[in-house]
C-alpha positions as CSV (number, residue, x, y, z in Angstrom):
1,M,106.6,105.7,84.2
2,L,105.4,101.6,84.0
3,E,107.9,101.6,81.1
4,D,110.5,103.0,83.7
5,C,109.2,101.1,86.1
6,K,109.8,97.3,83.8
7,N,113.3,98.5,82.9
8,A,114.8,99.5,86.6
9,R,113.0,95.8,87.3
10,E,115.6,93.6,84.1
11,R,118.0,96.1,85.4
12,W,118.1,95.8,89.0
13,G,116.1,93.0,89.6
14,G,117.2,89.8,91.5
15,V,121.1,92.3,92.6
16,H,119.6,91.8,96.0
17,S,116.3,90.3,97.2
18,L,115.0,93.4,99.3
19,I,116.0,95.9,96.3
20,D,113.9,93.5,94.4
21,R,110.9,93.6,96.6
22,W,111.2,97.1,96.7
23,L,110.9,97.5,92.6
24,D,107.9,95.2,93.1
25,Q,106.2,98.0,96.0
26,R,107.2,100.6,93.6
27,H,104.8,98.8,90.7
28,E,102.0,98.8,93.1
29,L,102.8,102.6,93.6
30,L,102.3,103.8,89.5
31,V,99.5,100.8,89.2
32,S,97.5,102.3,92.1
33,F,99.1,106.1,90.6
34,V,97.4,105.0,87.0
35,E,94.3,104.0,88.6
36,L,93.9,107.6,90.4
37,N,94.5,109.2,87.9
38,D,92.4,107.9,85.7
39,A,89.3,108.4,88.2
40,C,90.9,111.8,88.4
41,D,90.2,112.4,84.5
42,T,87.1,110.7,84.7
43,E,85.1,111.6,87.7
44,L,86.8,113.1,90.2
45,E,83.9,113.9,91.5
46,T,83.0,110.6,92.7
47,V,86.8,110.0,93.6
48,S,86.8,108.3,96.9
49,K,88.0,109.3,99.9
50,A,89.5,105.1,100.8
51,R,90.8,105.1,97.0
52,I,92.9,108.6,98.3
53,D,94.0,106.5,101.0
54,H,95.1,102.7,99.3
55,F,97.2,105.2,96.8
56,S,99.0,107.6,100.1
57,E,99.7,104.3,102.1
58,V,101.2,103.1,98.5
59,L,103.0,106.0,99.0
60,M,104.1,106.6,101.9
61,D,105.0,102.7,102.1
62,Y,107.0,102.9,99.0
63,I,109.1,105.9,101.1
64,S,109.9,104.6,103.9
65,A,111.3,101.9,102.0
66,G,113.2,103.7,100.4
67,H,114.5,105.8,103.5
68,F,114.3,102.5,106.2
69,E,115.5,99.9,105.0
70,V,117.1,100.0,101.1
71,Y,119.3,103.3,101.6
72,P,120.5,102.7,104.4
73,Q,121.4,99.5,103.3
74,L,123.5,100.1,100.0
75,A,125.4,102.8,102.3
76,E,126.0,99.2,104.3
77,E,127.3,97.7,101.2
78,A,129.3,100.9,100.5
79,R,131.1,100.7,103.9
80,A,131.2,97.4,103.8
81,F,133.5,97.8,100.1
82,D,135.6,100.7,101.3
83,D,134.2,102.8,98.9
84,A,133.9,106.3,100.4
85,Q,132.6,107.9,96.8
86,A,129.9,105.9,96.4
87,L,129.5,107.5,100.1
88,L,129.2,110.8,99.3
89,I,127.5,110.1,95.9
90,A,124.9,108.4,97.4
91,D,124.8,111.8,100.0
92,K,124.5,114.2,97.2
93,L,121.2,111.8,95.4
94,L,119.5,112.1,98.8
95,E,120.2,115.2,99.5
96,R,117.8,115.5,96.0
97,L,115.9,113.0,97.0
98,E,114.8,115.1,100.6
99,M,112.4,117.3,97.6
100,S,110.1,114.6,96.7
101,T,109.6,113.4,99.9
102,E,108.2,116.2,101.3
103,L,106.1,116.7,98.6
104,V,105.0,113.3,99.1
105,L,104.1,114.0,103.2
106,E,102.5,117.3,102.0
107,F,99.9,115.8,99.7
108,D,99.3,112.4,102.0
109,T,98.8,115.9,105.1
110,D,96.6,117.3,102.5
111,Y,94.3,113.9,102.2
112,A,95.0,112.9,105.0
113,T,91.6,112.8,107.1
114,A,87.7,112.8,104.7
115,L,87.3,116.5,105.8
116,S,90.8,117.7,104.6
117,C,90.5,115.1,101.8
118,E,86.9,116.5,100.6
119,H,88.4,120.3,101.0
120,N,90.9,119.2,98.7
121,L,89.5,116.8,96.1
122,Y,89.6,119.2,93.7
123,R,93.2,120.2,94.2
124,L,94.1,116.6,93.2
125,P,93.8,116.9,89.3
126,A,96.9,119.4,90.3
127,W,98.8,117.0,92.8
128,I,98.3,113.9,91.0
129,E,100.2,116.3,88.2
130,R,103.2,117.5,90.5
131,L,103.3,113.5,93.0
132,S,104.0,112.7,88.4
133,K,107.2,114.9,87.9
134,G,108.1,114.5,91.5
135,L,108.0,111.1,91.7
136,S,109.7,110.7,88.1
137,D,112.6,112.5,89.2
138,R,112.3,110.6,92.1
139,F,113.0,107.3,90.5
140,V,116.0,108.3,88.0
141,L,117.5,109.2,90.9
142,E,116.6,106.2,93.1
143,D,117.7,104.7,90.0
144,Q,121.6,106.4,89.7
145,L,121.5,105.6,93.8
146,I,121.4,101.4,93.0
147,A,124.0,102.1,90.1
148,R,126.7,103.2,92.1
149,M,126.1,101.7,95.7
150,H,125.8,98.3,93.7
151,A,128.3,98.8,92.0
152,V,130.6,99.3,94.3
153,H,130.9,95.2,95.0
154,S,130.2,93.7,91.5
155,P,132.6,92.3,89.5
156,G,133.7,94.5,86.8
157,A,131.7,96.9,86.9
158,D,132.1,100.1,85.4
159,V,131.8,102.3,88.0
160,A,132.7,105.9,86.8
161,S,129.5,105.0,84.4
162,A,127.0,105.0,87.7
163,A,128.0,108.2,88.6
164,P,124.9,110.3,88.9
């Protein structure tokens, strides 16, 4: 996943400062995810609530930035270029992103309190596996969304190749 993050940054970095910041958040999320995963692999019983909270906070910040900053900005750019097809594609991609959003919210709820965290600690490796799949899928969809919405205002861009 970290390699995919680097590829996305190379591909989309500099397109827009908002996307740059978001890709930085994605990288921070992946680093936190790998650290939590490694801790689960080696010392599950000693994984602290603080470590889980840090990961959950970074995860929620990333998801929120997408939903409340990046996606609306990309849609606004598509509207400015009067690209109805890009908006339709974006709507379909956003529907598919909703599944991983629900997964993230469920994780956050499962580990929100000290008691729930302690009670659910044994489930953390399974959660890490689910989140790995969900986030990988999410990043692919988000990259498709960026590709399609960016194609709207890139001179000479091949819009057909940006479709999901």
